[in-house]
C-alpha positions in Angstrom: 6.5 11.1 14.9 5.9 8.8 12.0 3.1 7.1 13.9 1.2 10.1 15.1 -0.4 11.0 11.7 -1.9 7.4 11.6 -3.4 7.9 15.0 -4.6 11.5 14.7 -5.7 11.4 11.0 -8.8 9.4 12.0 -9.7 11.8 15.1 -9.3 15.0 13.1 -10.1 16.1 9.6 -7.9 19.1 9.6 -5.6 19.2 6.5 -3.2 21.6 8.2 -2.6 19.4 11.1 -2.0 16.2 9.0 0.4 18.3 6.6 2.1 19.6 9.7 2.8 16.0 11.1 4.1 15.1 7.8 6.5 17.8 7.7 7.5 17.6 11.2 8.4 13.8 10.7 10.5 14.7 7.7 12.4 17.5 9.7 13.0 15.1 12.6 14.6 12.6 10.4 16.7 15.2 8.7 17.8 16.5 12.2 18.7 13.1 13.2 20.8 12.6 10.1 22.7 15.8 10.6 23.4 15.3 14.2 24.7 11.7 13.5 26.9 12.8 10.6 28.7 15.8 12.2 30.0 15.5 15.9 31.6 18.0 18.1 34.4 18.3 18.6 34.9 18.3 14.8 37.2 15.5 13.4 37.9 15.5 9.8 38.9 12.0 9.7 35.5 10.8 11.0 33.6 13.0 8.6 35.6 11.5 5.7 34.7 8.0 6.7 31.1 8.9 7.0 31.2 10.7 3.6 32.8 7.7 2.0 30.2 5.3 3.7 27.3 7.3 2.1 28.6 6.4 -1.4 27.4 2.8 -1.2 24.1 3.8 0.3 23.4 6.2 -2.5 24.4 3.8 -5.3 22.6 0.9 -4.1 19.4 2.9 -3.4 19.5 4.5 -6.9 20.2 1.1 -8.5 17.8 -1.2 -6.7 15.4 1.1 -4.9 15.8 -1.0 -1.7 16.0 1.1 1.4 17.0 -1.9 3.7 19.7 -3.1 1.6 21.1 0.5 1.2 21.1 0.9 5.1 23.0 -2.6 5.4 25.5 -1.6 2.8 26.0 1.6 4.5 26.7 0.1 7.9 29.0 -2.5 6.3 30.9 0.3 4.4 31.3 2.3 7.6 32.5 -0.6 9.6 35.1 -1.6 6.9 36.3 2.0 6.5 36.6 2.6 10.2 38.6 -0.6 10.7 41.1 -0.1 7.8 41.7 3.6 8.0 
C-alpha cells in the first residue's frame, strides 16, 4: 500500500486518487497495529505486557525521533517483559 502511490502518481493526475491511497495506507497500518495489539481469546496478561512494551517506544521516539531505534527498543522491552513475567 505504501508503494502504490509512487507508481500510480506518475500515471494519474487525480488528486482524489492520490489522497485515497495515502489514507488507505495509514488505515492499513492502523488496522495492523490494532490486530497485533489485541488478540482473541482475550488475555489480560498479554495486553499488560504489550502496553508496558509501548512505553519505551513512545519515550524513545519523542526523545530522539528515530523510528528504527524505537521499534528495536519496543521489541527488546516486549521480549524482556515476556521472559520475566
